[in-house]
C-alpha distance (Angstrom), angle and dihedral (degrees) to the residues before:
residue distance angle dihedral
Q1 . . .
V2 3.80 . .
Q3 3.78 128.7 .
L4 3.78 120.2 -156.1
V5 3.79 117.7 -163.2
E6 3.80 120.4 -170.4
S7 3.78 124.7 -158.8
G8 3.77 140.0 163.6
G9 3.77 101.4 69.7
G10 3.76 123.0 133.6
L11 3.78 145.3 111.2
V12 3.79 117.9 -37.9
Q13 3.78 132.3 171.2
P14 3.79 121.5 -116.6
G15 3.78 109.7 -85.0
G16 3.79 92.1 25.5
S17 3.78 132.6 114.0
L18 3.77 137.0 -116.4
R19 3.79 133.7 176.9
L20 3.78 121.1 -146.9
S21 3.79 122.0 -160.1
C22 3.80 130.9 -158.0
A23 3.79 115.6 -166.3
A24 3.80 117.2 -162.6
S25 3.79 119.8 -151.3
R26 3.80 91.4 -130.5
S27 3.79 141.9 7.2
I28 3.80 108.5 -69.0
F29 3.80 107.0 139.2
S30 3.80 93.8 100.8
I31 3.79 91.7 60.3
Y32 3.81 104.9 27.3
V33 3.77 135.1 64.3
M34 3.79 107.3 -133.0
N35 3.76 119.0 -143.2
W36 3.76 140.4 -179.3
H37 3.80 115.9 -146.8
R38 3.78 129.7 178.6
Q39 3.76 136.1 -157.9
A40 3.77 124.3 -163.0
P41 3.82 121.6 -162.5
G42 3.78 110.6 -77.1
S43 3.79 92.6 7.4
Q44 3.77 135.8 102.0
R45 3.77 120.5 -104.1
E46 3.79 110.8 -93.5
L47 3.78 133.0 -161.8
V48 3.79 110.7 -115.2
A49 3.80 106.9 174.1
T50 3.80 140.7 -4.2
I51 3.79 135.7 -162.2
T52 3.78 119.2 -171.2
S53 3.78 129.7 -149.8
D54 3.81 90.4 -95.5
G55 3.79 91.8 50.7
S56 3.78 99.7 -103.3
T57 3.79 114.0 148.0
N58 3.77 135.4 -154.9
Y59 3.80 132.9 -176.7
A60 3.76 140.9 -163.2
D61 3.80 111.5 -107.1
S62 3.81 89.7 -117.4
V63 3.82 92.6 63.9
K64 3.79 102.6 28.6
D65 3.82 112.7 129.3
R66 3.83 90.5 14.2
F67 3.82 104.8 61.1
T68 3.80 128.1 50.8
I69 3.79 126.8 -165.2
S70 3.78 118.2 -156.0
R71 3.76 140.2 154.4
D72 3.79 141.8 -145.5
N73 3.80 107.8 -146.4
A74 3.79 93.1 -167.4
K75 3.80 91.0 56.8
N76 3.83 95.8 37.7
T77 3.80 86.5 -128.7
V78 3.78 133.4 135.8
Y79 3.80 121.4 -159.9
L80 3.76 136.7 -158.0
Q81 3.79 112.7 -158.4
M82 3.78 108.5 -160.1
N83 3.81 116.7 -163.6
R84 3.80 131.7 176.1
V85 3.78 89.7 13.9
K86 3.79 121.3 -162.3
P87 3.82 132.2 -154.4
E88 3.80 88.2 -106.8
D89 3.80 88.9 63.5
T90 3.81 87.9 70.5
A91 3.80 107.4 119.9
V92 3.76 145.6 105.8
Y93 3.80 107.2 -79.9
Y94 3.79 119.5 -146.2
C95 3.77 131.1 -164.5
H96 3.80 114.9 -141.8
A97 3.80 133.4 -172.2
G98 3.79 109.4 -155.5
S99 3.77 134.3 -172.1
M100 3.78 136.3 165.8
W101 3.80 90.9 -139.1
L102 3.79 106.8 29.8
K103 3.78 136.6 55.5
D104 3.80 115.7 -79.3
Y105 3.79 121.4 -124.4
W106 3.80 131.2 -155.3
G107 3.76 133.3 -166.2
Q108 3.78 123.6 -132.1
G109 3.80 94.1 -105.9
T110 3.79 134.9 -115.2
Q111 3.80 125.1 -126.8
V112 3.79 119.8 -121.8
T113 3.79 117.3 -171.2
V114 3.78 121.0 -174.9
S115 3.77 110.7 -163.8
S116 3.77 141.5 129.5
């Protein structure tokens, strides 16, 4: 069993920055792809950023060049650095550990609100 706990959400002004964290209860990054998803009110959940076990990253077009996913293996923590945020980035952000062969895990979500 794996627990994922997100933190770092909150209210931020347009153009500002925020860093989300996702702490895993044990070391899983060598066997799981780690993802950040988001879901805005009335919208479907969308994949925002991915980091694979070998460190490769991928981003949704809507956040490319503004968001950065990274991880600290020693701390079992994945981060999402959000820069130049926009009102349309407002959503609940979820951390997700995905695998083709193992059970998936999701965090409880953290709210990000971009507003002046």
